[in-house]
C-alpha positions in Angstrom: 47.7 -67.8 193.1 44.5 -66.4 194.4 40.9 -65.6 193.4 40.3 -61.8 193.4 36.6 -61.9 192.5 33.9 -64.5 192.4 30.6 -64.1 190.5 27.8 -66.7 190.5 24.6 -66.8 188.6 22.0 -69.5 189.5 24.6 -71.6 191.2 23.2 -73.6 194.1 21.3 -71.1 196.3 22.6 -68.0 194.6 20.5 -66.3 191.9 23.2 -63.6 191.5 26.3 -62.9 193.6 29.4 -60.9 193.3 32.1 -60.9 196.0 35.6 -59.4 196.1 38.3 -61.6 197.7 41.8 -61.0 198.9 45.0 -63.0 199.4 45.6 -64.5 202.8 42.9 -66.0 205.0 39.2 -65.4 204.4 36.4 -66.9 206.5 32.8 -67.3 205.6 30.7 -67.6 208.7 27.1 -68.7 208.9 24.7 -71.2 210.2 24.3 -74.5 208.3 22.2 -74.3 205.2 22.9 -70.6 204.5 25.2 -71.2 201.5 28.7 -70.7 202.7 29.9 -74.0 201.4 28.4 -73.2 198.0 30.9 -70.3 197.6 34.0 -72.5 198.0 32.4 -75.3 196.0 32.1 -72.9 193.1 35.8 -72.1 193.2 36.8 -75.7 193.5 34.5 -76.5 190.5 36.6 -74.2 188.4 39.7 -76.1 189.4 38.5 -79.6 188.6 35.2 -79.2 186.7 33.5 -81.4 189.3 32.2 -80.9 192.8 33.7 -82.3 196.0 30.1 -82.8 197.3 28.0 -84.3 194.5 28.7 -86.6 191.5 26.7 -84.7 188.8 26.2 -81.1 187.8 22.4 -81.1 188.2 22.3 -80.2 191.9 24.6 -77.3 191.2 22.0 -75.4 189.2 19.5 -73.4 191.3 16.1 -74.9 191.4 14.0 -73.6 188.5 16.9 -72.4 186.4 18.2 -74.0 183.2 21.9 -73.3 183.7 24.4 -71.9 186.2 27.4 -69.7 185.6 30.6 -69.6 187.7 33.0 -66.8 186.9 36.2 -65.9 188.8 39.1 -63.5 188.3 42.3 -65.4 189.1 45.6 -63.7 189.8 48.8 -65.7 189.2 52.3 -64.2 189.2 50.8 -60.7 188.9 48.7 -61.5 185.9 44.9 -61.7 186.0 42.7 -64.1 184.0 38.9 -64.3 183.9 37.7 -67.9 184.0 34.2 -68.9 183.4 32.2 -72.1 183.1 28.6 -72.5 182.1 26.8 -75.5 183.6 24.1 -77.0 181.4 22.7 -80.2 182.8 21.7 -82.6 180.1 23.7 -80.6 177.5 27.3 -79.8 177.0 28.9 -77.3 179.4 30.8 -74.4 178.0 34.0 -72.6 179.2 35.7 -69.3 178.5 39.0 -67.6 179.3 39.0 -63.8 179.2 35.6 -64.0 177.4 37.0 -66.2 174.6 35.2 -69.6 174.2 37.3 -72.8 174.7 36.9 -75.8 172.4 36.4 -78.1 175.4 35.6 -77.1 179.0 38.4 -79.4 180.4 40.9 -76.9 179.0 40.1 -74.9 182.1 41.5 -77.6 184.4 44.8 -76.7 186.0 44.5 -72.9 185.5 43.4 -72.6 189.1 44.4 -75.2 191.6 42.5 -76.0 194.8 43.0 -78.4 197.7 39.8 -79.0 199.7 39.6 -80.2 203.3 36.1 -81.3 204.1 34.3 -83.4 206.7 33.7 -86.1 204.1 37.5 -86.5 203.9 37.1 -89.3 206.4 35.9 -91.5 203.5 39.4 -91.3 202.1 40.4 -93.6 204.9 37.2 -95.4 205.8 35.4 -95.4 202.4 35.5 -97.6 199.3 38.6 -98.0 197.1 36.9 -95.7 194.6 37.3 -92.8 197.0 41.0 -93.3 197.2 41.3 -93.7 193.4 39.5 -90.5 192.9 41.9 -88.7 195.3 44.8 -89.9 193.1 43.1 -89.1 189.8 42.0 -85.6 190.9 45.6 -84.8 191.9 47.0 -86.3 188.7 44.7 -84.0 186.6 45.6 -80.9 188.5 49.3 -81.6 188.0 49.0 -82.8 184.4 45.7 -81.5 182.9 45.9 -83.6 179.7 45.3 -86.7 181.9 41.7 -85.5 182.2 41.3 -86.8 178.7 43.0 -90.0 179.5 40.7 -90.6 182.4 37.7 -89.8 180.3 38.9 -92.1 177.6 39.4 -94.9 180.1 35.8 -94.5 181.5 34.4 -94.5 178.0 36.4 -97.7 177.0 35.4 -99.4 180.2 31.7 -98.7 179.7 31.8 -100.0 176.1 33.8 -103.1 177.0 31.4 -103.9 179.9 28.5 -103.7 177.6 30.2 -106.0 175.1 31.1 -108.5 177.8 27.4 -108.8 178.7 26.5 -109.3 175.1 29.2 -111.9 174.5 28.4 -113.8 177.6 24.8 -114.3 176.5 25.5 -114.9 172.8 25.7 -118.3 171.1 27.2 -119.6 167.9 28.3 -117.1 165.2 27.0 -114.1 167.3 29.3 -115.1 170.1 32.3 -115.4 167.8 31.7 -112.0 166.4 31.3 -110.5 169.8 34.5 -112.1 171.0 36.4 -110.8 167.9 35.2 -107.3 168.7 36.1 -107.7 172.3 39.7 -108.2 171.4 39.8 -104.7 170.0 38.4 -103.3 173.2 40.9 -105.3 175.2 43.7 -103.5 173.4 42.0 -100.1 173.9 41.6 -100.8 177.7 45.2 -102.0 178.0 46.5 -99.0 176.1 44.6 -96.3 178.0 44.7 -98.2 181.2 48.5 -98.5 181.1 48.9 -94.7 180.8 46.5 -94.1 183.8 48.1 -96.9 185.8 51.7 -95.6 185.1 50.7 -92.1 186.1 49.2 -93.3 189.4 52.2 -95.4 190.2 54.5 -92.5 189.7 52.3 -90.2 191.7 52.2 -92.5 194.7 56.0 -92.6 194.8 56.2 -88.8 194.7 53.4 -88.4 197.3 54.9 -90.9 199.9 57.5 -88.6 201.5 55.1 -85.7 201.8 52.5 -87.9 203.5 55.0 -89.0 206.2 56.0 -85.4 206.9 52.3 -84.3 207.0 51.2 -87.1 209.3 54.1 -86.2 211.7 52.8 -82.7 211.8 49.1 -83.4 212.5 49.2 -86.5 214.7 50.3 -86.4 218.3 53.6 -88.1 219.0 53.9 -89.5 215.4 57.1 -89.7 213.3 57.3 -89.4 209.5 57.8 -93.1 209.2 54.4 -94.0 210.8 52.2 -93.3 207.8 52.6 -94.9 204.4 50.7 -95.7 201.3 51.1 -98.4 198.7 49.4 -98.8 195.3 47.8 -102.3 194.8 47.2 -102.9 191.2 44.9 -105.6 189.8 47.8 -107.0 187.8 51.4 -107.9 188.6 53.2 -104.7 187.8 56.4 -105.3 185.7 59.5 -104.4 187.8 61.1 -102.2 185.1 62.6 -99.0 186.5 61.0 -95.8 185.2 58.3 -97.5 183.1 55.5 -95.8 185.0 57.0 -92.3 184.6 57.8 -92.8 180.9 54.3 -94.0 180.1 52.7 -91.2 182.0 54.6 -88.6 180.1 54.9 -90.2 176.6 51.7 -91.7 175.4 53.0 -92.2 171.8 52.4 -95.6 170.3 55.4 -98.1 170.4 56.9 -99.6 167.3 54.9 -102.3 165.6 55.3 -105.7 167.3 56.2 -104.2 170.7 54.2 -102.9 173.7 55.2 -101.0 176.8 55.5 -103.5 179.8 52.4 -102.1 181.6 50.2 -102.4 178.5 51.4 -106.0 177.9 50.9 -106.9 181.5 47.3 -105.6 181.3 46.6 -107.6 178.1 48.0 -110.8 179.7 45.9 -110.3 182.8 42.8 -109.7 180.7 43.4 -112.9 178.7 43.8 -114.9 182.0 40.5 -113.6 183.3 38.5 -113.9 180.1 36.2 -116.7 181.3 35.4 -114.9 184.6 34.7 -111.7 182.8 32.3 -113.3 180.4 30.6 -115.2 183.2 30.1 -112.0 185.2 29.7 -109.5 182.4 32.1 -106.9 183.8 35.8 -106.0 183.4 37.8 -107.5 186.2 41.2 -106.1 185.2 42.4 -102.5 185.0 42.9 -99.3 187.1 39.2 -99.3 188.0 39.9 -102.3 190.2 43.0 -101.0 191.9 43.4 -100.0 195.5 45.5 -97.4 197.4 46.4 -99.1 200.6 46.9 -96.7 203.6 48.9 -98.1 206.5 50.2 -97.0 210.0 53.2 -98.6 211.6 56.2 -98.1 213.7 58.9 -97.7 211.0 60.0 -98.2 207.4 61.9 -101.5 207.9 60.4 -104.8 206.5 60.1 -106.2 210.0 58.1 -103.3 211.3 54.4 -103.9 212.0 52.2 -102.1 209.6 48.4 -102.3 209.7 45.7 -100.9 207.3 44.3 -97.6 208.5 40.8 -98.8 207.5 39.6 -101.1 210.2 42.5 -100.7 212.6 43.0 -96.9 213.2 41.1 -95.0 215.9 38.8 -92.2 215.0 41.5 -89.6 215.8 44.2 -91.5 213.8 41.8 -91.8 210.9 41.2 -88.0 210.9 44.9 -87.3 211.2 45.6 -89.6 208.2 42.9 -87.9 206.1 44.2 -84.5 206.9 47.8 -85.7 206.1 46.6 -86.9 202.7 45.3 -83.4 201.9 48.3 -81.7 203.3 50.6 -84.0 201.3 48.6 -83.2 198.1 49.0 -79.5 198.9 52.7 -79.7 199.5 53.3 -81.8 196.3 51.5 -79.1 194.2 53.5 -76.4 195.9 56.7 -78.4 195.0 55.6 -78.1 191.3 56.1 -74.3 191.7 52.4 -73.3 192.2 50.7 -72.3 195.4 47.2 -73.8 195.4 44.2 -72.2 197.0 43.4 -74.0 200.2 39.7 -74.6 201.1 38.9 -75.6 204.7 35.2 -76.4 204.5 33.7 -76.7 208.0 36.6 -78.9 209.2 37.4 -77.1 212.4 34.1 -78.2 214.0 35.4 -81.8 213.6 38.7 -81.2 215.3 39.7 -80.6 218.9 41.4 -77.4 219.9 45.0 -78.8 219.6 44.4 -80.2 216.1 42.7 -76.9 215.0 45.8 -75.0 216.0 48.1 -77.4 214.4 46.3 -77.4 211.1 45.9 -73.6 211.1 49.6 -73.1 211.7 50.5 -75.5 208.9 48.4 -73.7 206.3 48.5 -70.1 207.4 51.4 -69.4 205.0 49.4 -70.2 201.9 48.7 -67.4 199.5 45.0 -67.9 199.9 43.0 -69.9 202.4 39.2 -70.0 202.3 37.5 -71.2 205.5 33.8 -71.9 206.2 32.5 -72.3 209.7 29.2 -72.1 211.5 30.7 -70.3 214.5 33.4 -67.7 214.3 35.0 -69.0 217.4 35.8 -72.3 215.6 38.3 -70.4 213.3 41.8 -70.4 214.9 43.5 -67.1 215.5 46.2 -68.0 213.0 43.6 -67.7 210.2 42.0 -64.6 211.4 41.8 -62.5 208.3 38.9 -61.1 206.2 35.5 -62.4 207.4 32.2 -62.5 205.7 28.8 -63.2 207.2 26.6 -65.6 205.1 22.8 -65.5 205.9 19.6 -65.6 203.9 21.4 -65.8 200.6 23.4 -62.6 201.3 27.2 -62.4 201.7 28.4 -59.3 203.6 31.8 -58.4 204.7 32.2 -58.3 208.5 34.4 -55.3 209.3 
């Protein structure tokens, strides 16, 4: 898979831009603030319908414009598709494939896959649990696009339930009874959608684990594939029934009357146990939004081996290696699905020493398309010396 052509209209710093791209390595070279990251951000946006830099669409629209358009010709297995998304802050976005409108923009998700390495990746290790949950959810959606709807449904249910918890916590008498009765309905909704999201995450972590060990061994000096590990820490006691997570992630149909999948029942039981605390605090204390992805480093896989959380214990170099390994593991897992994602290396070489630059470049050089941004051409390793563009003053010119 690769992008053959990128067209931008009022996206970030670009009023209008058309640039032809090729398979292999392509580097965008330019001083900071010239717009090189905006180019790869646009391609990544088509992949996930969100930016790896900002939380909302508003900053993506050029100042003074009402909307932005990102359009790309994507080649996969010899066939070309024209993907387009229209960003309308404050209004519904629109998407098209080969000029034909889609009912919902999220139907674009998964048609082009990207894995982005960026300086902010250090937050995967040192940041809040929400950063690591987002890593999992973004990867889930790329592999199984329908889970974008599940994640959106969960966020909607969580927002409604939190609002109701605040109302019920303050209400008295009959009003409180009515609020509590309504809350039970939202408990069931949260458990139903949350179980599917939780099951999908649990299955993903198990699939990702061997790829992480292999990737960490490749990027960290003197490391073995048993050194790095990850563990999903749910806010509930996860039922130990083999295969539940996978089954629930792939088969969201409702169970027979009177029975519930184990994860859904476990969530309901935990919600009931925390009812008083939730009413007192006015927030949902149980569910995938409270879970953590624990990242650890140690000396081996046996129970007696010492394993410590990366956050708080790892050195800066170890943290960077772990963050890179998480991205490489994601890339390798997507490749194992039979699809070669587009790799984006956004200004990461400036953060690495010469040895790590060379290691990373060698690991990704075989990808069908690698897009690199750098302030200085010398930062780009020789293994990724391919097509180069100069980015300056809003202009993108090929450097022949």
